[in-house]
C-alpha positions as a Markdown table, in Angstrom:
| # | Residue | x | y | z |
|---|---|---|---|---|
| 1 | Met | 0.0 | 0.0 | 0.0 |
| 2 | Gly | 2.8 | 2.4 | 0.9 |
| 3 | Asp | 4.2 | 2.1 | -2.6 |
| 4 | Ile | 1.0 | 3.5 | -4.3 |
| 5 | Ala | -0.6 | 5.7 | -1.6 |
| 6 | Asp | 0.0 | 8.1 | 1.2 |
| 7 | Val | -1.3 | 6.8 | 4.5 |
| 8 | Thr | -1.9 | 9.0 | 7.5 |
| 9 | Lys | -4.1 | 9.7 | 10.5 |
| 10 | Leu | -5.1 | 12.7 | 12.7 |
| 11 | Ala | -2.2 | 13.3 | 15.1 |
| 12 | Gly | -2.9 | 13.4 | 18.8 |
| 13 | Phe | -1.6 | 17.0 | 19.1 |
| 14 | Glu | -3.8 | 18.1 | 16.2 |
| 15 | Phe | -6.9 | 16.7 | 17.9 |
| 16 | Thr | -6.1 | 18.2 | 21.4 |
| 17 | Glu | -4.8 | 21.6 | 20.2 |
| 18 | His | -6.7 | 22.4 | 17.0 |
| 19 | Val | -10.0 | 20.5 | 16.8 |
| 20 | Val | -13.2 | 21.9 | 18.4 |
| 21 | Tyr | -16.3 | 19.6 | 18.3 |
| 22 | Ser | -19.8 | 20.9 | 18.2 |
| 23 | Asp | -23.3 | 19.5 | 17.5 |
| 24 | Glu | -24.0 | 22.0 | 14.7 |
| 25 | Gly | -22.1 | 23.2 | 11.6 |
| 26 | Ser | -21.2 | 22.2 | 8.1 |
| 27 | Ile | -17.7 | 20.6 | 8.3 |
| 28 | Ile | -17.8 | 17.1 | 9.6 |
| 29 | Ala | -15.1 | 15.2 | 11.5 |
| 30 | Leu | -15.4 | 11.5 | 10.3 |
| 31 | Arg | -15.1 | 9.1 | 13.2 |
| 32 | Gly | -15.0 | 5.4 | 13.3 |
| 33 | Leu | -18.8 | 5.1 | 13.8 |
| 34 | Asn | -19.3 | 7.0 | 10.6 |
| 35 | Ile | -17.6 | 4.3 | 8.4 |
| 36 | Lys | -19.8 | 1.2 | 7.9 |
| 37 | Asn | -20.4 | -1.3 | 5.2 |
| 38 | Gly | -18.6 | 0.7 | 2.6 |
| 39 | Gln | -20.5 | 3.8 | 3.2 |
| 40 | Leu | -20.3 | 7.1 | 5.2 |
| 41 | Val | -23.0 | 6.9 | 7.9 |
| 42 | Leu | -23.9 | 10.5 | 8.8 |
| 43 | Asp | -26.8 | 10.1 | 11.3 |
| 44 | Asp | -24.5 | 10.8 | 14.3 |
| 45 | Val | -21.8 | 13.3 | 13.5 |
| 46 | Lys | -19.6 | 16.0 | 15.1 |
| 47 | Tyr | -18.9 | 19.3 | 13.4 |
| 48 | Ile | -15.6 | 21.2 | 13.6 |
| 49 | Asp | -16.4 | 24.5 | 12.0 |
| 50 | Gly | -14.8 | 26.3 | 15.0 |
| 51 | Ser | -11.5 | 24.5 | 14.6 |
| 52 | Asn | -8.1 | 26.0 | 13.5 |
| 53 | Phe | -8.1 | 24.7 | 9.9 |
| 54 | Ala | -4.8 | 26.4 | 9.1 |
| 55 | Lys | -3.2 | 23.7 | 11.3 |
| 56 | Leu | -5.3 | 20.8 | 9.9 |
| 57 | Asn | -4.3 | 20.8 | 6.3 |
| 58 | Arg | -2.9 | 17.2 | 6.6 |
| 59 | Ser | -6.3 | 15.9 | 7.7 |
| 60 | Lys | -8.5 | 17.6 | 5.2 |
| 61 | Leu | -10.3 | 15.0 | 3.0 |
| 62 | Phe | -10.8 | 15.1 | -0.8 |
| 63 | Ile | -12.8 | 13.2 | -3.4 |
| 64 | Asp | -11.4 | 9.6 | -3.8 |
| 65 | Asp | -9.7 | 9.6 | -0.4 |
| 66 | Ile | -10.2 | 6.1 | 1.2 |
| 67 | Met | -11.2 | 6.0 | 4.9 |
| 68 | Phe | -10.0 | 3.0 | 6.9 |
| 69 | Thr | -10.8 | 2.3 | 10.6 |
| 70 | Tyr | -7.8 | 1.1 | 12.5 |
| 71 | Val | -8.8 | 1.0 | 16.2 |
| 72 | Gly | -11.6 | -1.1 | 17.8 |
| 73 | Thr | -13.8 | -2.0 | 14.8 |
| 74 | Val | -10.8 | -2.4 | 12.4 |
| 75 | Gly | -11.3 | -2.7 | 8.7 |
| 76 | Glu | -14.4 | -0.6 | 7.9 |
| 77 | Val | -13.8 | 1.2 | 4.5 |
| 78 | Ala | -15.5 | 4.0 | 2.7 |
| 79 | Ile | -14.5 | 6.5 | 0.0 |
| 80 | Ile | -15.0 | 10.3 | 0.0 |
| 81 | Lys | -17.3 | 11.6 | -2.7 |
| 82 | Glu | -17.2 | 15.4 | -2.2 |
| 83 | Asn | -14.7 | 18.1 | -1.4 |
| 84 | Asp | -14.7 | 20.8 | 1.4 |
| 85 | Arg | -16.9 | 18.8 | 3.8 |
| 86 | Phe | -14.9 | 16.2 | 5.7 |
| 87 | Tyr | -11.8 | 16.1 | 8.0 |
| 88 | Leu | -10.2 | 13.1 | 9.8 |
| 89 | Ala | -11.2 | 12.4 | 13.3 |
| 90 | Pro | -9.3 | 10.0 | 15.7 |
| 91 | Asn | -9.2 | 6.3 | 14.9 |
| 92 | Val | -9.8 | 6.7 | 11.1 |
| 93 | Ser | -6.9 | 6.6 | 8.7 |
| 94 | Arg | -6.8 | 8.3 | 5.3 |
| 95 | Ile | -5.4 | 6.5 | 2.3 |
| 96 | Arg | -4.7 | 8.8 | -0.7 |
| 97 | Val | -3.8 | 6.8 | -3.9 |
| 98 | Gln | -0.9 | 8.5 | -5.7 |
| 99 | Ser | -0.5 | 6.0 | -8.5 |
| 100 | Asn | -2.7 | 5.5 | -11.6 |
| 101 | Asp | -4.7 | 2.9 | -9.7 |
| 102 | Ser | -8.4 | 3.3 | -9.1 |
| 103 | Pro | -9.3 | 4.4 | -5.5 |
| 104 | Lys | -12.8 | 2.9 | -5.9 |
| 105 | Phe | -11.4 | -0.5 | -6.9 |
| 106 | Ile | -9.0 | -0.5 | -4.0 |
| 107 | Ser | -11.8 | 0.4 | -1.6 |
| 108 | His | -13.9 | -2.5 | -2.9 |
| 109 | Tyr | -10.8 | -4.8 | -2.7 |
| 110 | Met | -10.2 | -3.9 | 0.9 |
| 111 | Arg | -13.8 | -4.7 | 1.9 |
| 112 | Thr | -13.5 | -8.4 | 0.8 |
| 113 | Asp | -13.6 | -11.2 | 3.3 |
| 114 | Ser | -10.4 | -12.6 | 1.8 |
| 115 | Phe | -8.6 | -9.3 | 2.5 |
| 116 | Tyr | -9.8 | -9.2 | 6.1 |
| 117 | Arg | -8.9 | -12.8 | 6.8 |
| 118 | His | -5.5 | -12.9 | 5.2 |
| 119 | Val | -4.2 | -9.3 | 5.6 |
| 120 | Ile | -6.0 | -7.6 | 8.5 |
| 121 | Phe | -7.0 | -10.3 | 10.9 |
| 122 | Pro | -3.5 | -11.8 | 11.4 |
| 123 | Leu | -2.3 | -8.3 | 12.5 |
| 124 | Ile | -5.0 | -7.8 | 15.2 |
| 125 | Ala | -5.8 | -11.3 | 16.4 |
| 126 | Thr | -3.4 | -11.2 | 19.4 |
| 127 | Ser | -4.6 | -7.8 | 20.7 |
| 128 | Ser | -7.3 | -7.4 | 23.4 |
| 129 | Gln | -8.0 | -4.0 | 21.8 |
| 130 | Pro | -7.8 | -4.5 | 18.1 |
| 131 | Ala | -5.7 | -1.8 | 16.4 |
| 132 | Leu | -3.3 | -1.3 | 13.5 |
| 133 | Ser | -0.4 | 1.2 | 13.2 |
| 134 | Met | 0.0 | 3.3 | 10.1 |
| 135 | Glu | 3.2 | 1.4 | 9.3 |
| 136 | Asn | 1.2 | -1.9 | 9.2 |
| 137 | Ile | -1.4 | -0.3 | 6.9 |
| 138 | Arg | 1.4 | 0.8 | 4.6 |
| 139 | Lys | 2.6 | -2.8 | 4.4 |
| 140 | Phe | -0.8 | -4.1 | 3.2 |
| 141 | Glu | -0.2 | -6.2 | 0.0 |
| 142 | Leu | -2.7 | -5.6 | -2.8 |
| 143 | Cys | -3.4 | -7.7 | -5.9 |
| 144 | Leu | -4.7 | -5.3 | -8.6 |
| 145 | Pro | -5.4 | -5.5 | -12.3 |
| 146 | Lys | -2.6 | -3.7 | -14.2 |
| 147 | Asn | -5.1 | -2.0 | -16.5 |
| 148 | Arg | -6.8 | 1.1 | -15.1 |
| 149 | Asp | -9.7 | 0.7 | -17.5 |
| 150 | Glu | -10.3 | -2.8 | -16.1 |
| 151 | Gln | -10.2 | -1.5 | -12.5 |
| 152 | Asp | -12.8 | 1.2 | -13.4 |
| 153 | Lys | -15.2 | -1.2 | -15.1 |
| 154 | Leu | -15.0 | -3.6 | -12.1 |
| 155 | Ser | -15.7 | -0.7 | -9.8 |
| 156 | Glu | -18.7 | 0.4 | -11.8 |
| 157 | Phe | -20.1 | -3.1 | -11.7 |
| 158 | Phe | -19.6 | -3.4 | -7.9 |
| 159 | Asp | -21.1 | 0.1 | -7.4 |
| 160 | Gly | -24.2 | -1.0 | -9.3 |
| 161 | Ile | -24.7 | -4.1 | -7.2 |
| 162 | Asp | -24.0 | -2.1 | -4.0 |
| 163 | Asn | -26.9 | 0.2 | -5.0 |
| 164 | Leu | -29.2 | -2.8 | -5.6 |
| 165 | Ile | -28.3 | -4.3 | -2.2 |
| 166 | Thr | -28.9 | -0.9 | -0.5 |
| 167 | Leu | -32.4 | -0.7 | -2.1 |
| 168 | His | -33.1 | -4.3 | -1.1 |
| 169 | Gln | -32.0 | -3.5 | 2.5 |
| 170 | Arg | -34.3 | -0.5 | 2.7 |
| 171 | Leu | -37.3 | -2.5 | 1.5 |
| 172 | Phe | -36.4 | -5.3 | 4.0 |
| 173 | Ile | -36.0 | -2.9 | 6.9 |
| 174 | Cys | -39.2 | -1.1 | 6.0 |
| 175 | Ser | -41.0 | -4.5 | 6.3 |
| 176 | Tyr | -39.2 | -5.2 | 9.5 |
| 177 | Asn | -40.4 | -1.9 | 11.0 |
| 178 | Asn | -44.0 | -2.5 | 10.0 |
| 179 | Ile | -43.9 | -6.0 | 11.6 |
| 180 | Ala | -42.3 | -4.5 | 14.8 |
| 181 | His | -44.9 | -1.8 | 15.0 |
| 182 | Tyr | -47.7 | -4.4 | 14.7 |
| 183 | Leu | -46.3 | -6.8 | 17.3 |
| 184 | Leu | -45.3 | -4.2 | 19.8 |
| 185 | Phe | -48.2 | -1.7 | 19.6 |
| 186 | Lys | -51.3 | -3.4 | 18.1 |
| 187 | Thr | -51.9 | -6.3 | 20.5 |
| 188 | Ile | -54.8 | -5.2 | 22.6 |
| 189 | Ser | -54.8 | -8.3 | 24.9 |
| 190 | Trp | -51.5 | -7.3 | 26.7 |
| 191 | Glu | -51.5 | -5.9 | 30.2 |
| 192 | Gln | -50.5 | -2.3 | 31.1 |
| 193 | Arg | -47.4 | -2.2 | 33.4 |
| 194 | Lys | -44.9 | 0.3 | 34.6 |
| 195 | Cys | -41.2 | 0.0 | 33.6 |
| 196 | Gly | -40.4 | 0.0 | 37.3 |
| 197 | Asp | -42.3 | -3.3 | 37.6 |
| 198 | Met | -40.4 | -4.8 | 34.7 |
| 199 | Thr | -36.8 | -3.7 | 35.5 |
| 200 | Val | -34.3 | -3.6 | 38.3 |
| 201 | Glu | -31.5 | -0.9 | 38.6 |
| 202 | Leu | -27.9 | -2.1 | 38.9 |
| 203 | Ser | -25.6 | 0.0 | 41.0 |
| 204 | Glu | -22.0 | -1.2 | 40.7 |
| 205 | Tyr | -19.1 | 1.2 | 40.3 |
| 206 | Glu | -15.4 | 0.9 | 39.4 |
| 207 | Asn | -12.6 | 3.2 | 38.3 |
| 208 | Leu | -10.3 | 2.9 | 35.3 |
| 209 | Gln | -7.8 | 0.8 | 37.4 |
| 210 | Ser | -10.3 | -2.0 | 37.3 |
| 211 | Gly | -9.1 | -2.8 | 33.8 |
| 212 | Tyr | -12.7 | -2.8 | 32.4 |
| 213 | Pro | -12.9 | -1.0 | 29.0 |
| 214 | Leu | -14.6 | 2.4 | 28.8 |
| 215 | Leu | -17.7 | 2.3 | 26.6 |
| 216 | Thr | -19.9 | 4.9 | 25.0 |
| 217 | Ser | -23.3 | 4.8 | 23.4 |
| 218 | Ser | -24.4 | 5.4 | 19.8 |
| 219 | Arg | -27.4 | 4.7 | 17.7 |
| 220 | Ser | -25.8 | 1.5 | 16.5 |
| 221 | Gly | -25.1 | 0.2 | 20.0 |
| 222 | Leu | -22.5 | 0.3 | 22.7 |
| 223 | Met | -18.9 | 0.7 | 21.5 |
| 224 | Phe | -15.4 | 1.1 | 22.9 |
| 225 | Gln | -14.8 | 4.7 | 23.7 |
| 226 | Asn | -11.5 | 4.5 | 21.8 |
| 227 | Asp | -13.6 | 4.0 | 18.7 |
| 228 | Phe | -15.1 | 7.4 | 19.5 |
| 229 | Arg | -12.0 | 9.4 | 20.3 |
| 230 | Asp | -8.3 | 9.0 | 21.1 |
| 231 | Lys | -8.5 | 9.7 | 24.8 |
| 232 | Thr | -10.8 | 8.5 | 27.6 |
| 233 | Ser | -13.1 | 11.1 | 28.9 |
| 234 | Thr | -11.0 | 11.6 | 32.0 |
| 235 | Asp | -7.4 | 11.4 | 33.1 |
| 236 | Asn | -8.4 | 10.7 | 36.7 |
| 237 | Gln | -7.8 | 7.1 | 37.4 |
| 238 | Glu | -9.9 | 7.4 | 40.6 |
| 239 | Thr | -13.1 | 8.6 | 39.0 |
| 240 | Leu | -15.9 | 6.1 | 39.4 |
| 241 | Phe | -17.9 | 4.8 | 36.5 |
| 242 | Ser | -21.0 | 2.7 | 36.3 |
| 243 | Val | -20.4 | -1.0 | 35.5 |
| 244 | Val | -22.4 | -2.5 | 32.7 |
| 245 | Pro | -22.2 | -6.3 | 32.8 |
| 246 | Tyr | -22.5 | -8.3 | 29.6 |
| 247 | Gly | -26.2 | -8.6 | 28.5 |
| 248 | Lys | -27.4 | -5.7 | 30.7 |
| 249 | Cys | -28.7 | -2.4 | 29.5 |
| 250 | Thr | -27.8 | 1.3 | 29.7 |
| 251 | Tyr | -28.9 | 4.4 | 27.9 |
| 252 | Arg | -28.1 | 8.0 | 27.4 |
| 253 | His | -29.5 | 11.1 | 25.9 |
| 254 | Met | -28.5 | 11.9 | 22.3 |
| 255 | Ser | -28.6 | 15.7 | 22.2 |
| 256 | Asp | -29.2 | 16.1 | 18.5 |
| 257 | Asp | -32.6 | 14.5 | 18.5 |
| 258 | Asn | -34.0 | 14.5 | 22.1 |
| 259 | Ile | -34.3 | 10.7 | 22.0 |
| 260 | Phe | -32.9 | 8.2 | 24.5 |
| 261 | His | -31.1 | 5.2 | 22.9 |
| 262 | Phe | -31.1 | 2.0 | 24.9 |
| 263 | Asn | -28.2 | -0.4 | 24.3 |
| 264 | Ile | -27.4 | -3.9 | 25.7 |
| 265 | Asn | -23.8 | -4.6 | 26.3 |
| 266 | Glu | -22.8 | -7.3 | 23.8 |
| 267 | Ile | -19.1 | -6.4 | 23.4 |
| 268 | Ala | -17.4 | -6.9 | 26.8 |
| 269 | Glu | -17.8 | -9.1 | 29.9 |
| 270 | Lys | -18.0 | -5.9 | 31.9 |
| 271 | Gly | -17.7 | -2.3 | 30.7 |
| 272 | Leu | -17.6 | 1.2 | 32.2 |
| 273 | Val | -19.9 | 4.1 | 31.3 |
| 274 | Ser | -20.4 | 7.5 | 32.8 |
| 275 | Arg | -22.3 | 7.6 | 36.0 |
| 276 | Glu | -24.9 | 9.6 | 34.1 |
| 277 | Tyr | -25.8 | 6.4 | 32.3 |
| 278 | Pro | -28.4 | 4.4 | 34.3 |
| 279 | Val | -27.8 | 0.6 | 34.2 |
| 280 | Phe | -30.5 | -1.9 | 34.6 |
| 281 | Asp | -31.7 | -5.4 | 33.9 |
| 282 | Ala | -35.2 | -7.0 | 33.4 |
| 283 | Ser | -36.8 | -8.1 | 36.6 |
| 284 | Lys | -38.0 | -11.7 | 37.1 |
| 285 | Asn | -40.5 | -12.9 | 34.5 |
| 286 | Asn | -39.6 | -10.2 | 32.0 |
| 287 | Asn | -37.4 | -10.2 | 28.9 |
| 288 | Leu | -34.8 | -7.4 | 28.6 |
| 289 | Ser | -34.5 | -7.6 | 24.8 |
| 290 | Phe | -38.3 | -7.3 | 24.4 |
| 291 | Leu | -38.4 | -4.2 | 26.7 |
| 292 | Ile | -35.5 | -2.5 | 24.8 |
| 293 | Gln | -37.2 | -3.1 | 21.4 |
| 294 | Tyr | -40.3 | -1.6 | 22.8 |
| 295 | Leu | -38.6 | 1.5 | 24.3 |
| 296 | Asn | -36.5 | 2.1 | 21.2 |
| 297 | Ser | -39.5 | 1.9 | 18.9 |
| 298 | Ser | -42.4 | 3.5 | 20.9 |
| 299 | Pro | -43.6 | 6.9 | 19.8 |
| 300 | Glu | -45.4 | 7.1 | 23.2 |
| 301 | Phe | -42.1 | 6.7 | 25.0 |
| 302 | Thr | -40.5 | 9.5 | 22.8 |
| 303 | Arg | -43.3 | 11.8 | 23.8 |
| 304 | Phe | -42.9 | 10.7 | 27.5 |
| 305 | Cys | -39.2 | 11.7 | 27.3 |
| 306 | Thr | -39.6 | 15.1 | 25.6 |
| 307 | Gln | -41.9 | 16.1 | 28.5 |
| 308 | Arg | -38.9 | 15.8 | 30.9 |
| 309 | Lys | -36.8 | 18.8 | 29.9 |
| 310 | Leu | -34.9 | 20.4 | 32.7 |
| 311 | Gly | -33.9 | 23.9 | 31.7 |
| 312 | Gly | -33.5 | 25.0 | 28.1 |
| 313 | Thr | -33.7 | 22.2 | 25.6 |
| 314 | Arg | -31.7 | 19.6 | 27.6 |
| 315 | Thr | -33.6 | 16.5 | 28.3 |
| 316 | Arg | -32.8 | 14.2 | 31.3 |
| 317 | Leu | -34.3 | 10.9 | 32.1 |
| 318 | Tyr | -33.3 | 9.4 | 35.4 |
| 319 | Tyr | -34.0 | 5.8 | 36.2 |
| 320 | Lys | -36.7 | 6.8 | 38.6 |
| 321 | Asn | -38.4 | 8.7 | 35.7 |
| 322 | Leu | -38.1 | 5.7 | 33.4 |
| 323 | Cys | -39.8 | 3.6 | 36.1 |
| 324 | Glu | -42.9 | 5.8 | 35.7 |
| 325 | Phe | -43.4 | 5.0 | 32.0 |
| 326 | Gln | -46.4 | 2.7 | 31.4 |
| 327 | Leu | -46.4 | 0.2 | 28.5 |
| 328 | Tyr | -48.4 | -2.8 | 27.4 |
| 329 | Ala | -46.6 | -6.2 | 27.7 |
| 330 | Pro | -47.5 | -9.9 | 27.3 |
| 331 | Ser | -46.5 | -12.8 | 29.4 |
| 332 | Lys | -42.8 | -13.8 | 29.8 |
| 333 | Glu | -43.3 | -16.6 | 27.3 |
| 334 | Glu | -44.7 | -14.4 | 24.7 |
| 335 | Gln | -42.0 | -11.7 | 25.4 |
| 336 | Asp | -39.3 | -14.4 | 24.8 |
| 337 | Lys | -40.9 | -15.4 | 21.5 |
| 338 | Ile | -41.2 | -11.8 | 20.2 |
| 339 | Ala | -37.6 | -11.0 | 21.3 |
| 340 | Gly | -36.3 | -14.1 | 19.5 |
| 341 | Tyr | -38.2 | -13.2 | 16.4 |
| 342 | Phe | -36.7 | -9.7 | 16.4 |
| 343 | Ser | -33.2 | -11.2 | 17.0 |
| 344 | Asn | -33.6 | -13.4 | 14.0 |
| 345 | Leu | -34.7 | -10.4 | 11.9 |
| 346 | Asp | -31.7 | -8.4 | 13.1 |
| 347 | Asn | -29.4 | -11.3 | 12.1 |
| 348 | Leu | -31.0 | -11.3 | 8.7 |
| 349 | Ile | -30.4 | -7.6 | 8.3 |
| 350 | Thr | -26.8 | -7.9 | 9.4 |
| 351 | Leu | -26.4 | -10.8 | 6.9 |
| 352 | His | -27.8 | -8.7 | 4.1 |
| 353 | Gln | -25.5 | -5.8 | 5.0 |
| 354 | Arg | -22.5 | -8.1 | 4.8 |
| 355 | Gln | -23.5 | -9.6 | 1.4 |
| 356 | Ser | -21.8 | -6.9 | -0.7 |
| 357 | Pro | -20.4 | -7.8 | -4.1 |
| 358 | Ser | -16.9 | -7.2 | -2.8 |
| 359 | Ser | -17.3 | -9.8 | -0.1 |
């Protein structure tokens, strides 16, 4: 890779000294969570319009720059399609092709299962926190057609099939959402209950010296905070964090849409989150996955949340407030069946997302 492209990342001093994040603006800092399945996912972004751009020339992104995630979720790839909108954020590398080879073809090539198994995985398999250095990325070996025209034609073919798959996924997810709405909100025989009767709060706290990874929340689920930014949110090793055991739930407020996103820990035996994140489990005779599906899908719950604004536009939802929300729920047996049904649908969606022509 280093023979045909310039490979770089956002330096730590650039991030700490020159980058200013905000929730509004026009210039986007691309983070690891914004690179998924060959696409830029821009439903959860940070803007950097107030940053010192004179000091960030190296991290400015241009058309045909290839994005590659190198920490945490390693190996996600996407390509830049417009100028003057994106800069590098931590944990995403920039690959700028300097030869006559096609950046689009290279991006498709890097998304293949074969490339991941034979090139990426051997370099991260022994690490508890998967990561690649820029030097390792520069050593990637690529097998490319010599003819640029052939690369371009293959890229166009793969792009066309990607578009068909994206359309199919949208239709599939639309059907999924219709089924979910029917199952969760149209069954009149269910009993009305309070969340407080269906959940139990977990109150365990540890500091960073515990060795548990620091997690953060996004729309796509819990993720290692190192995927989100280079540093942890605190340098104080004695600061206490809430412990989220594997299979238990936490949530936080997403300031850009006034919605609370509930995430089950599926990535670590135990993880740490800010003490502002409530942590809870389902109580006896209730299914946690069913409850999370309900809360993440219910328009009634969204309205319930927006009524709890404490000063200005900031919305807060403490666990005691969550306990007040009333919902309709079936028996534990039926909850289990519905949760299992949704789990199978989620797996199918994931499978469809992975079935790209370049894999």
